N, C-alpha and C positions, 0 to 999 in steps of 0.2 A: 505493499499499499504507501509507502513514503520510498520515493524515486531518490532522495537525496541521501548520500552516508558520510561519515565523517572523512577529510581528504578529498572529497568531490568537488571540483570547479564550481563554486556557485553562478545559479543562472541569473544572466543580465535583470536587472529592475530597470525599468524606466518607467517613472509615473508622475501624475500630477500633485502636490499637496492640497490641500482644502482652500488655501490662500491662491491657487491656479500655478505655482514655480514648478519645474519640473526637477525631478531628483531620481538619479542614474547612480546606483552600486556603483560602477564602474569608477564612478568620478571619488570616490573613497579609498582607493585600493593605497595601502601606507599605514591604512588605518583598520581597527578592529569595527566592526559593523555588528551591534544589536535589531535585530528583523525582529516584530513582537506582530502574530496575525491577531488583531484583537476580534471578539463578536462586532460590539458595535454601541454608540451612543446610547440606544434604546434599555442595553442592559445594566442593571444598577451594580452590579459585580464590576464589569469594564468599566462605567464611569470612574470608578471606587481603584480600579488598577491604573488607571490613565493618571487621575488626580496624584496617585502615591509614587509613580514614575516621572510624573514632571517634577515633581520636589525634590527629586534628585539628579533629573536631569543635567544639571548645571556641571556635576561632576565627571559624566561621562567625556566631555572632551579633552577633561587633563588627564583622563585615562587613554587618551589616543582611540577613541570608541564613537563611532556615528551610533546614534538613539533614534531608530524609526519604527512609528508604528504604523500596519497597514491596515483596512478595513475595506470590506466588498461593496462598495456602493453608498448611498445615501449623501453625496459631496454637503449638499446643503444644512442637512442633520449634522453632521458633523462640523462643519464650518462653523456653525452656530455652538456646537458646544466648545469647541478649540478657543472660540473668541471671550464665552463665557465663564472660561475661567483659565484665560489667558495663556495656554498650553502651548510651552515651548517646545518640544521635537516634533520632528518631522511627523505628520498624519496624512500620509499616501492612502489614494484614492485608487483602490483596485475595481476598478467601475466593470469592466466582464469578465471578472475573476483568474484572467490567465496566468497571473501571478503565483495565485494561489493553487491553482492547478499546477503549474508546473514546480512547487514546493510542495505539494502532496497534503495540502490541509484542508480540502475540500472536502466535505461528505457528499454521498448520492442526493440530488435536488434536496438540501438541506436551504431552507426558505421560511423560515418564522414569521416575518412580518407578510408573507404570501405576496411578496412585491416583486417582482422581474429584476427592478435595478437596485436590489437593497438584500443581497444572501447572505448566508454567515458562513464563516470560516467552520469544520468542524467540531473545531474547539480552539478555545486559544492554545497557540504555537508561538514557540520563539527559536529563530536560530540565531547563532555566533557564528561570523564571519571572522577567518583569522584577514592581516594586514596583506597577504598573498590571494586574498580571494577565494579561501578554501573554504568550505562547510568546518567548520571546527566542533560545534554539539547542535544540538536538537532538543526540543523539549515542546511535548504535545502535552497540554492539561487532562488529567486522567480523573480529578476530582476537583472541586472548587480551588484546591489551594495547590493545586500540581503545577505548579507553574514556578520559574527563578524569580527570587524576589529583585528590588534593586538593588537592597546591598550585598546579596549574593553575587549576582551578577559583577558587581565593582570588588569582589573580592578574588574573582574569577580573572579580572581584566590587571589586577597586583600579581597574580601570578603570571600573566602573560607579559608584561611588561620585561620581567627578568626571565624570560622564553622567547625570544625574538617577534614577541606579538600575537603569538601563536596558545593553543589551550590545549 
């Protein structure tokens, strides 16, 4: 089910964020990149997770890491949410689900909202991409708290700092 393994080259991502700015994974080579595939602003748990990660987001650049969140559709809803909480990390819109499909984080016909433009990822998932653009780690939420916390991710980055930005 999961097409990417540790050590695989991370597939390119070229998406627009909620403000309309282009974001490309390849532009961050030389840095680690934490990709967090989130359900959406409609989910109370996701809103809390986004706010929590935002509170730590200023530390990630100091650890040579770009932090990006991906959601499938709902551009206007996510833009309004990001503005309301002054969300700092990149919040990318995977409009057609192509990135989620390539990264293997979609389930079959997951569409809790009953809308074609605002589907779900199968569950929250995270990828850590190393400075060379290779998949370094992957998490899929198996329970409400199955994902790495910002503190855990910063600890991983502290290790990577002394290992040529690899984990």
